[in-house]
C-alpha positions as CSV (number, residue, x, y, z in Angstrom):
1,M,40.7,-78.2,-28.4
2,G,42.1,-79.5,-24.8
3,R,41.6,-82.9,-23.1
4,P,38.7,-82.8,-20.9
5,C,39.8,-82.4,-16.9
6,A,38.3,-84.6,-14.4
7,V,37.2,-83.0,-11.7
8,H,36.9,-84.9,-8.4
9,R,35.3,-84.0,-5.1
10,Q,37.4,-85.0,-2.6
11,S,35.6,-82.9,0.2
12,T,32.1,-83.7,1.3
13,K,29.9,-80.9,3.6
14,G,30.4,-83.3,6.9
15,D,34.8,-82.9,5.8
16,A,34.6,-79.2,5.0
17,Y,32.7,-78.2,8.4
18,E,35.6,-80.0,10.2
19,R,38.2,-78.2,8.2
20,I,36.5,-75.0,9.8
21,K,36.1,-76.0,13.2
22,H,40.0,-77.2,13.1
23,E,40.8,-73.8,11.9
24,L,38.3,-71.8,14.0
25,T,39.9,-73.5,17.3
26,N,43.7,-73.6,16.2
27,A,46.6,-71.0,15.9
28,P,46.3,-68.2,14.4
29,V,43.2,-67.6,16.3
30,L,43.6,-64.7,18.6
31,I,43.6,-65.3,22.2
32,L,42.5,-63.2,25.4
33,P,45.2,-61.6,27.2
34,D,46.0,-63.0,30.6
35,F,47.9,-60.1,33.0
36,E,49.3,-62.4,35.2
37,L,51.7,-64.1,32.2
38,P,54.1,-62.0,30.4
39,F,53.9,-60.8,27.1
40,K,56.3,-61.3,24.0
41,L,56.3,-58.3,21.5
42,Y,57.7,-59.2,18.1
43,I,58.4,-56.1,15.7
44,D,59.7,-56.0,12.7
45,A,60.2,-52.8,10.5
46,A,60.9,-53.3,6.2
47,F,63.4,-50.9,5.6
48,S,61.2,-47.7,3.4
49,Q,58.2,-50.4,3.1
50,G,56.1,-50.3,6.4
51,L,56.3,-51.5,9.9
52,G,54.9,-54.8,11.7
53,A,54.1,-56.2,15.5
54,T,52.8,-59.1,16.4
55,L,52.1,-59.2,20.5
56,H,51.8,-62.9,21.6
57,Q,51.6,-65.1,24.8
58,R,52.3,-68.2,26.3
59,Q,48.9,-69.8,28.0
60,I,47.9,-73.2,29.0
61,V,45.1,-74.0,26.5
62,D,43.2,-77.8,26.6
63,G,45.9,-78.6,28.9
64,E,49.4,-78.1,26.7
65,P,51.3,-74.6,26.8
66,R,50.9,-73.1,23.5
67,E,51.7,-69.4,22.1
68,G,49.2,-67.4,20.9
69,G,48.5,-63.8,19.3
70,I,46.6,-61.1,21.0
71,C,46.7,-58.5,18.6
72,Y,48.4,-57.5,15.5
73,I,49.4,-54.3,13.7
74,S,51.1,-53.1,10.7
75,R,51.0,-49.6,8.8
76,K,53.0,-48.1,5.6
77,L,56.1,-45.2,6.7
78,K,54.9,-42.0,6.6
79,D,57.2,-39.7,4.0
80,S,59.2,-38.3,6.8
81,E,60.1,-41.7,8.4
82,A,60.9,-43.4,5.1
83,R,64.0,-41.4,5.3
84,Y,65.0,-43.0,8.5
85,G,68.2,-45.3,8.3
86,E,67.2,-49.1,9.4
87,T,68.1,-49.3,12.4
88,Q,66.2,-45.7,13.3
89,T,63.0,-47.2,11.8
90,E,63.5,-50.1,14.3
91,F,63.6,-48.0,17.0
92,L,60.4,-45.8,15.9
93,F,58.4,-48.9,15.4
94,L,59.2,-50.2,19.0
95,V,58.2,-46.7,20.3
96,C,55.1,-46.7,18.1
97,A,53.8,-50.4,19.1
98,L,54.6,-49.4,23.1
99,E,52.2,-46.6,22.3
100,K,49.6,-48.4,20.9
101,L,49.5,-51.2,22.6
102,H,50.3,-49.8,26.2
103,Y,47.1,-50.6,27.7
104,Y,48.2,-54.2,27.6
105,L,52.1,-53.5,28.7
106,E,52.1,-51.0,31.0
107,G,52.9,-52.7,34.4
108,A,53.5,-55.8,32.6
109,V,56.7,-57.8,32.4
110,F,57.4,-58.6,28.0
111,E,60.1,-59.7,26.0
112,V,60.8,-57.4,22.8
113,Y,61.8,-59.5,19.8
114,T,63.5,-57.9,17.0
115,G,65.6,-58.8,14.0
116,C,67.9,-55.5,14.8
117,T,70.8,-55.6,17.1
118,E,71.2,-52.0,18.0
119,L,67.9,-51.8,19.4
120,R,68.9,-53.6,22.5
121,S,70.8,-50.7,23.7
122,L,68.5,-48.0,22.9
123,L,67.4,-47.8,26.4
124,N,71.3,-47.2,27.4
125,I,72.6,-45.2,24.2
126,K,74.6,-42.4,25.2
127,T,75.0,-40.3,21.8
128,T,71.8,-40.5,20.0
129,T,69.5,-37.9,17.5
130,R,66.8,-35.9,18.8
131,H,64.6,-38.9,17.6
132,M,66.5,-41.1,19.3
133,L,66.6,-39.0,22.5
134,R,62.6,-38.4,22.3
135,W,62.3,-42.3,21.8
136,Q,64.1,-42.4,24.5
137,I,62.3,-40.8,27.2
138,S,59.1,-42.0,25.9
139,I,59.8,-45.5,26.9
140,Q,61.5,-45.0,30.2
141,E,58.1,-46.1,31.9
142,F,58.5,-49.7,30.5
143,R,62.5,-49.8,31.3
144,V,62.2,-52.2,34.5
145,N,59.6,-54.6,32.8
146,I,61.4,-54.8,29.5
147,N,63.6,-57.3,27.7
148,I,65.0,-57.0,24.0
149,I,66.3,-59.8,22.5
150,Y,67.4,-60.2,19.1
151,K,66.2,-63.1,16.7
152,K,67.6,-64.0,13.5
153,G,66.1,-63.0,10.6
154,K,65.2,-66.0,8.9
155,S,63.6,-67.3,12.3
156,H,61.9,-63.8,12.9
157,T,59.1,-64.1,10.5
158,N,56.1,-63.5,13.3
159,A,55.9,-59.6,12.2
160,D,58.0,-60.2,9.3
161,G,54.9,-60.4,6.7
162,L,52.9,-57.4,8.5
163,S,55.9,-55.2,7.5
164,R,56.7,-56.3,3.9
165,W,52.9,-55.5,3.1
166,P,51.7,-53.1,5.4
167,L,48.4,-51.8,5.6
168,D,47.8,-48.1,4.3
169,N,48.3,-45.5,7.1
170,V,44.4,-44.3,6.9
171,K,42.5,-43.8,9.6
172,S,40.3,-47.1,9.3
173,N,43.7,-48.6,10.5
174,P,44.2,-49.1,14.5
175,A,47.7,-48.3,13.8
176,Y,47.4,-44.9,11.8
177,D,49.5,-42.4,12.8
178,P,48.8,-39.0,10.7
179,E,51.3,-37.0,9.6
180,V,52.1,-34.1,10.9
181,A,53.4,-30.6,9.4
182,A,55.1,-28.1,11.9
183,K,53.0,-25.4,12.1
184,I,54.4,-22.2,13.7
185,P,52.8,-19.5,14.4
186,I,54.1,-16.0,13.4
187,H,52.4,-12.9,14.9
188,F,53.5,-9.3,13.9
189,M,53.7,-6.7,16.2
190,E,53.9,-3.1,14.7
191,I,55.1,-0.1,16.8
192,D,54.2,3.4,15.8
193,R,55.8,6.2,17.4
194,R,52.8,7.3,19.6
195,K,53.6,4.2,21.3
196,N,50.8,2.3,20.8
197,F,51.2,-1.5,20.2
198,R,49.0,-3.7,17.7
199,F,49.0,-7.4,17.3
200,S,48.5,-9.1,14.1
């Protein structure tokens, strides 16, 4: 038989209540957006795993400036996206995050923090793949208000966990993006010698 284990009751109901109250009134509880203030969008793409983003804002809370989270999004990469390179994956998720969060960011001034140095040149890149050209066009409306800032990986932890352990890409996930297979309709036309046309 093993040695008896002493159980110490360290918290009382009052301590538990105070702990719960503290956790509910301090970070990382979500805050409401203030559209008069700039936003901060932290994005991260874990190569061949998933995508994560957090939208933050620095506000005055209880007389002190505090940065708080407004929303968090995460999803696994689709099969087609898992074949992208690291830079393309990061580009992809900036576009996805802007699409999902456009109701916060349209017309607002905001900074994007990323661990990908190449992302800073996305708006001005000259030679692009078709994907990147399409992505450039899709984010032109944000061009005036967006500032992309590189942040080293060790200090860029806001969205890191969301991309390394992403939520499944299912309909119940707000960041859901369906895998769409390209379907090209094909119509056949038959011409007989009597100049009758028939489509099928």
